[in-house]
Each structure stands twice: as C-alpha cells, then as structure tokens.
N, C-alpha and C positions, 0 to 999 in steps of 0.2 A: 650462481648455481650452488645449491646446498649439497655438500658432499658428506661422506662418511665421517670425516674429521669433525665436522660441525656437530653432528649427533653425539659423537664420543665426548667432545668438549662439554656439551650440555649435560650429558650423563655423568661425567666426572664431577662437574660443578654441583649437580644435585646430590650425588653421593657424598661429596665433601661437606655440604651443608648439613645433611642428615647425620653424618659421622660426628661432626663437631657439636651438633645439637644433642646427640646422645651423651657425649663426654661432658658438656658444660651445663646442661639443664638439670633442674632438681625436681621438676614436676613429672610424675609418671605418665600422665597423659601426653605431655609434650615429647617425652622420650619415646613413647609409643608411636606418635606421629612421625618423629624423625626416623624411626626404624622402618616405617612404611614408606617414607620418602626414599630411603636407601634401596628398598625392594623395588620401587618403581624406577629408580635410576638404572638398576640392573636390567629391568624389563626393556627400557628404552635402548640400552646397549645391545641386548639380544635381538630386538626387532631391527635395529640399524644394521647389524652384521648380517642378519638374514636377508634383508633387502639388498645389501651390497653383494652378497654371494649369489643371490637369485634363487635360493632354496627356501623351504618352508620349515626347516628344523628349528630355527630360533623362534618362529611363531608358535610352534607346538609347545616348546618349553615355556613360553610366556603364558599360554593358556593353563598349563599345569601350575605355574607359579601363582597366577591369579586365583585359581581354585584353592590352593593351599592358603593364600593370603586371606581369602574370605573366611575360611575356618579359623585362621589365626586371629582375625578381628573379633569373632564371636567369643573365642576362649579368652583372649587377652583382655577385652573389655569386661568380661564376667569376673576375671581375677581382680582387676582394678576396682570394680564396684564392690566386690567382697572385702577387699582390703580397706576401702573407704568406710564401709559399714562397721568393720571391726575396730579400726584405729581412728576414724574421723579425720583422716588426712590422706593426701596423695603425694606428700613430699617424700622423696627418697631418703633423705637424712633421718627421718623419723620411722622409716620402715626397714631399718637395717637389721632387726633381729627377727628370727622366726619363732621365738618362744611365745606362747599364749596366743 
C-alpha cells in the first residue's frame, strides 16, 4: 500500500534534485528546468497532503500554482531568449553583469 510517506519521499527527492541542479549547473535553461522541477515537487506534496486529509485545499493551491507557473514559463523563456540574442550565450558565468 502506498501511503503519504511514499509521496513525501518522492517529493523531497525531486525537490533535492532540483535544488542541487540550480546550485551546480551553469546553463540557464537547465537551471530553469530545475526550478520547475522544484515547483512540481511542491505540487506533489500539496496534492499528497490534500489526499491524506480528505480535503480539497491542497488541490486548489495546486491549480493556482500551475497557473502562475504557466505565466512564469512564458516570461522566463522570453528573458532567456532575449539574453541569448544580446550575449550569444546562455552560460551563467558569462551573464554575471547587467551592464550593456
């Protein structure tokens, strides 16, 4: 039987993978994907708690988070594309200044 602790373990594992991906990677697209992975890990935990408690509160939060994430994807990818057009790179080390 799959219980709440199994969902929380998977959620923590996904969040950890995303967190270390943000810390260790140098490509902005990979960092962005890791941030999305962290967001989805929190969604999984919210749905698991909602199912465990028998309420719909966690599911409502997840719908709001997914809506915000969709807007974030559009804005984030637009910023990454603009940076690539301006600097011809997506490496974080070379995008460290905001001048010019």
